[in-house]
Every structure is written in C-alpha cells, then in structure tokens.
C-alpha positions as a Python dict, from the first residue, in 0.01 Angstrom:
ca = {
    (1, 'M'): (0, 0, 0),
    (2, 'K'): (374, 58, -31),
    (3, 'I'): (558, 138, -351),
    (4, 'L'): (746, -191, -329),
    (5, 'S'): (420, -382, -350),
    (6, 'I'): (336, -185, -665),
    (7, 'F'): (673, -279, -805),
    (8, 'S'): (665, -638, -684),
    (9, 'D'): (641, -754, -1043),
    (10, 'S'): (958, -642, -1219),
    (11, 'S'): (775, -589, -1549),
    (12, 'T'): (529, -354, -1376),
    (13, 'C'): (820, -166, -1220),
    (14, 'Q'): (997, -139, -1552),
    (15, 'K'): (684, -13, -1732),
    (16, 'Q'): (611, 254, -1470),
    (17, 'L'): (969, 375, -1463),
    (18, 'E'): (982, 380, -1844),
    (19, 'Q'): (670, 599, -1846),
    (20, 'V'): (786, 852, -1587),
    (21, 'R'): (1155, 872, -1679),
    (22, 'P'): (1109, 1080, -2001),
    (23, 'K'): (883, 1322, -1815),
    (24, 'L'): (1140, 1366, -1539),
    (25, 'F'): (1415, 1418, -1797),
    (26, 'R'): (1210, 1665, -2002),
    (27, 'L'): (1127, 1872, -1697),
    (28, 'V'): (1477, 1890, -1550),
    (29, 'F'): (1625, 1954, -1896),
    (30, 'S'): (1392, 2253, -1929),
    (31, 'W'): (1540, 2381, -1603),
    (32, 'C'): (1909, 2323, -1671),
    (33, 'H'): (1947, 2297, -2054),
    (34, 'N'): (2221, 2037, -2011),
    (35, 'A'): (2145, 1680, -2120),
    (36, 'A'): (2421, 1518, -1913),
    (37, 'L'): (2320, 1701, -1595),
    (38, 'A'): (1952, 1626, -1658),
    (39, 'E'): (2028, 1255, -1699),
    (40, 'D'): (2234, 1254, -1378),
    (41, 'L'): (1954, 1424, -1184),
    (42, 'V'): (1695, 1177, -1316),
    (43, 'Q'): (1918, 886, -1215),
    (44, 'E'): (1967, 1036, -869),
    (45, 'T'): (1592, 1087, -837),
    (46, 'L'): (1512, 725, -924),
    (47, 'I'): (1780, 593, -688),
    (48, 'K'): (1646, 805, -401),
    (49, 'A'): (1291, 696, -480),
    (50, 'L'): (1381, 329, -467),
    (51, 'K'): (1581, 373, -146),
    (52, 'N'): (1297, 562, 22),
    (53, 'A'): (1008, 366, -127),
    (54, 'N'): (854, 312, 216),
    (55, 'Q'): (787, 688, 244),
    (56, 'L'): (527, 684, -34),
    (57, 'R'): (190, 657, 136),
    (58, 'D'): (-41, 676, -163),
    (59, 'P'): (66, 499, -485),
    (60, 'R'): (-162, 726, -689),
    (61, 'S'): (59, 1021, -597),
    (62, 'M'): (378, 850, -714),
    (63, 'N'): (437, 1093, -1002),
    (64, 'G'): (409, 1395, -776),
    (65, 'W'): (636, 1224, -524),
    (66, 'L'): (899, 1155, -792),
    (67, 'F'): (883, 1512, -922),
    (68, 'S'): (921, 1638, -565),
    (69, 'I'): (1235, 1427, -526),
    (70, 'L'): (1359, 1566, -858),
    (71, 'A'): (1304, 1924, -741),
    (72, 'N'): (1502, 1846, -423),
    (73, 'C'): (1786, 1693, -628),
    (74, 'W'): (1787, 2010, -841),
    (75, 'R'): (1814, 2227, -527),
    (76, 'D'): (2092, 2004, -391),
    (77, 'H'): (2279, 2043, -718),
    (78, 'F'): (2284, 2423, -673),
    (79, 'R'): (2399, 2393, -313),
    (80, 'L'): (2701, 2193, -423),
    (81, 'R'): (2775, 2380, -746),
    (82, 'S'): (3044, 2645, -766),
    (83, 'P'): (2955, 2987, -910),
    (84, 'T'): (3186, 2948, -1213),
    (85, 'K'): (3090, 2774, -1534),
    (86, 'D'): (3300, 2511, -1702),
    (87, 'A'): (3378, 2577, -2069),
    (88, 'D'): (3283, 2218, -2157),
    (89, 'E'): (2933, 2274, -2019),
    (90, 'I'): (2887, 2580, -2238),
    (91, 'E'): (2993, 2386, -2548),
    (92, 'D'): (2759, 2099, -2456),
    (93, 'Y'): (2473, 2345, -2427),
    (94, 'H'): (2529, 2473, -2780),
    (95, 'C'): (2556, 2118, -2919),
    (96, 'V'): (2222, 2021, -2765),
    (97, 'N'): (2044, 2311, -2935),
    (98, 'Q'): (2139, 2227, -3294),
    (99, 'T'): (1884, 2305, -3562),
    (100, 'T'): (1647, 2044, -3695),
    (101, 'P'): (1606, 1929, -4060),
    (102, 'E'): (1472, 2177, -4314),
    (103, 'D'): (1119, 2040, -4316),
    (104, 'E'): (1087, 2124, -3945),
    (105, 'H'): (1268, 2457, -3958),
    (106, 'A'): (969, 2681, -3891),
    (107, 'Q'): (860, 2473, -3593),
    (108, 'S'): (1212, 2461, -3453),
    (109, 'Q'): (1236, 2840, -3477),
    (110, 'L'): (916, 2879, -3278),
    (111, 'I'): (1034, 2632, -3016),
    (112, 'S'): (1367, 2811, -2999),
    (113, 'H'): (1197, 3146, -2938),
    (114, 'V'): (984, 2997, -2662),
    (115, 'W'): (1280, 2830, -2490),
    (116, 'K'): (1483, 3151, -2509),
    (117, 'A'): (1199, 3336, -2344),
    (118, 'V'): (1159, 3066, -2076),
    (119, 'E'): (1535, 3077, -2007),
    (120, 'K'): (1509, 3447, -1926),
    (121, 'L'): (1251, 3384, -1654),
    (122, 'P'): (1370, 3369, -1292),
    (123, 'M'): (1420, 3012, -1170),
    (124, 'G'): (1114, 3012, -942),
    (125, 'Q'): (887, 3124, -1224),
    (126, 'R'): (1051, 2881, -1467),
    (127, 'Q'): (996, 2587, -1233),
    (128, 'V'): (629, 2667, -1172),
    (129, 'L'): (562, 2737, -1541),
    (130, 'T'): (716, 2411, -1659),
    (131, 'L'): (546, 2201, -1392),
    (132, 'V'): (200, 2348, -1459),
    (133, 'D'): (209, 2409, -1835),
    (134, 'L'): (449, 2139, -1953),
    (135, 'E'): (381, 1856, -1711),
    (136, 'D'): (13, 1939, -1631),
    (137, 'F'): (46, 1931, -1253),
    (138, 'S'): (-221, 2103, -1046),
    (139, 'Y'): (-133, 2407, -835),
    (140, 'I'): (-159, 2196, -520),
    (141, 'E'): (79, 1935, -660),
    (142, 'V'): (328, 2202, -767),
    (143, 'A'): (313, 2357, -421),
    (144, 'A'): (393, 2019, -269),
    (145, 'I'): (669, 1942, -519),
    (146, 'L'): (848, 2275, -467),
    (147, 'S'): (759, 2305, -96),
    (148, 'I'): (604, 2650, -137),
    (149, 'P'): (255, 2788, -56),
    (150, 'I'): (-13, 2755, -323),
    (151, 'G'): (-52, 3135, -335),
    (152, 'T'): (315, 3160, -430),
    (153, 'V'): (257, 2905, -706),
    (154, 'M'): (-31, 3109, -847),
    (155, 'S'): (152, 3442, -829),
    (156, 'R'): (472, 3300, -982),
    (157, 'L'): (271, 3138, -1260),
    (158, 'C'): (84, 3460, -1333),
    (159, 'R'): (407, 3663, -1341),
    (160, 'A'): (579, 3396, -1551),
    (161, 'R'): (302, 3391, -1811),
    (162, 'Q'): (294, 3772, -1831),
    (163, 'A'): (673, 3790, -1865),
    (164, 'L'): (671, 3510, -2122),
    (165, 'K'): (410, 3691, -2328),
    (166, 'H'): (618, 4009, -2322),
    (167, 'L'): (942, 3823, -2403),
    (168, 'L'): (785, 3635, -2693),
    (169, 'K'): (665, 3962, -2846),
    (170, 'E'): (1022, 4096, -2825),
    (171, 'L'): (1177, 3780, -2974),
    (172, 'A'): (922, 3741, -3255),
    (173, 'P'): (1057, 3829, -3596),
    (174, 'Q'): (900, 4138, -3746),
    (175, 'Q'): (619, 4044, -3980),
    (176, 'S'): (629, 4201, -4321),
    (177, 'A'): (336, 4423, -4407),
    (178, 'H'): (325, 4268, -4753),
    (179, 'V'): (238, 3906, -4695),
    (180, 'A'): (203, 3718, -5021),
    (181, 'Q'): (-127, 3542, -5074),
    (182, 'I'): (-103, 3184, -5194),
    (183, 'R'): (-368, 3061, -5431),
    (184, 'R'): (-441, 2695, -5491),
    (185, 'I'): (-516, 2604, -5848),
    (186, 'M'): (-676, 2271, -5915),
}
C-alpha cells in the first residue's frame, strides 16, 4: 500500500499530518532551539515526504519515515549553514525562552534546567536522547532515522543519560538545610 492511497481522502491526510506535525516540530526545536528554523525544517520534511510518497513501503512505519526525513533535512541544514551566527537568530532564541506565568514558575525553572543540560550534550547524544526519551522511538527506529548502527544508538543514549544526570546535579539550585515544614490545619 502506498502513502498516497492512505492519503486518498483529504480529511484522512489532514488528520494524520495534524497529528505528526507537532511531534516533528517539538523534536527539531529541541535540536535547534529556534522556532523559525524548526518550522522551516518541518515544512521541508512534509514537502519531501509528499514528493517521495512512493518510497514508503509500509504505512505503519510512516512516523519513523517522516522523522528520518526530518533528520536528513537537519543534516542538510548544517551542510549549507555558515559557521557564523546571525545576531537576529541569537535574539530570537532569547525571545523563545521567556518565562511562564507565576503559577507555573517552579515547573518552568525545572524545564529550563533540563533544556540547559540537554543543550550542553553533543549533537549525536542530543539527537538520540530526544528521539528515544521525548518521542518514544525504539532503538531500532532511531538507528534507522539517524542512519547509524544500533550499538551506536545505545552507547550514545547511555553516555547522554549519564552526562545529563551529572549536568542536572550541577545546575540544580542548592537546597537549604533548613526546609520549613508546612502543616495543614483543618
């Protein structure tokens, strides 16, 4: 069955693309931390997928196939990118990471610490970690998406988790020895 036959009904196509698009965006944003670039890469991924729809042999593996295309688009981006950074990109990065409302402050701080630690990981480890732990892909699927051996996936994931654990301990705020006990009075 070809992907076009899956998407023969435009409402089916729209629903499937609506379901996978946020996942693609979330993953590539975790790699690049730039919303505009992430959106461009997702668009490029979907365009390539539709152009090469006849290459998908098993419709059940469509998500893995799309994430593989996304990983290739990400690699292509680095091949074409110059080594210097544009000042506008740096400002966009800081705007994307604004703080959340007060009622979510504690959670946003935790998320911020985790993202800072993930950012410090080498790209290979970051890709494997986000695909396995954020997007719930199996090791075999990640190996296929990134075009690397499964042993490399496992070793990168192990090193990434160890490094992340160490980095999170460094970034964690020092806990006070005198933690106030809260009592509930009814």
